[in-house]
N, C-alpha and C positions, 0 to 999 in steps of 0.2 A: 388707884391713882397712876397717872403718867408723870414720869420722874423726867427732869428737865438735865441733861449734859451739856458742857460747852461743845462748841462743833470739833474740836480736835481730838476731844474723849468719846464723843461720839462716831468719831470716823475710825478710831481705834478699835472699839469695840464691834464695829462695822467690819472690818479687817480681818478682827480674830473669826467671826462667824462665817464670812465670807472661805476662809481657809479651810473651815471644819463643815464645808458643802452644806452652811445653812441648818447643821442640824447639831441638838445638844439634848441633855436630858435632865430628870431631877434634880441632879447632885449638883449642876451647875448654879452656882451662887444668884445668876440673873435671872434663872427660871422663872418664868411667871411674872416677869416684871416689863413693862412698857418703856422705852426711853425715848426722848425724841431732843431734838437740838433746831436751831434755826441756821440754817444757809443762805448768807446774805448775799445777793448778786447784784450790783449796781443796774445792769441792764435789765434783768429777770425780776428782779424785785426778792423779796423774800420767800425762803419756802420752808415749810415745816415739813421734817424728815422724823419718820418714827422707827424703832427696831421693836419688836414684838419678839420678846423671849419665850418660845414654848420648846414642845418638843423638836419642832423647827421653827426656823427664826424667819420672821417676815419684815419686810422693809415697804416701808408706805411714805408717801409723800404728798402733802397737803398745801393747798394757798393759805389756810387760815390756821389760827389755833381753835377756833369755833368749829372749824371743819373736821379736825382733827377730835376734837372733844366728842360730837357728834357720832362721828365714826365708831370709835371706840366705846359711847356711852362711859365715859369716865371724864373727869375732871384732871387739868394738869396743873403739876404743881410746878407754877411759873408766876412770878409778878416782875414783870420787864422792870430792870433799874435795880431792881434787888437781889440779883443772882451774881454776887460777886465774891472773889477771894480775897486773901491775903495780899496774894502777887499784883491787885489791880491799883495798890496804892504806891 
């Protein structure tokens, strides 16, 4: 399953792995997980960005969720409009 993170949380995880030279190991709690977020841009439109956390961490960018799901051959855990937190109210 590809897990959704809001963009600020995704960016924190991105920065963490960038400082770690894009490397990790099986003791990392995120190991083996793919995280994605939507980076909204008025001029360019939405971009789907993903972090694939394994021994090395890969960053990928997609034009659509279906492109991302096809690439990873996996489904995304995301329903637009239903990803809310208590802070949204």
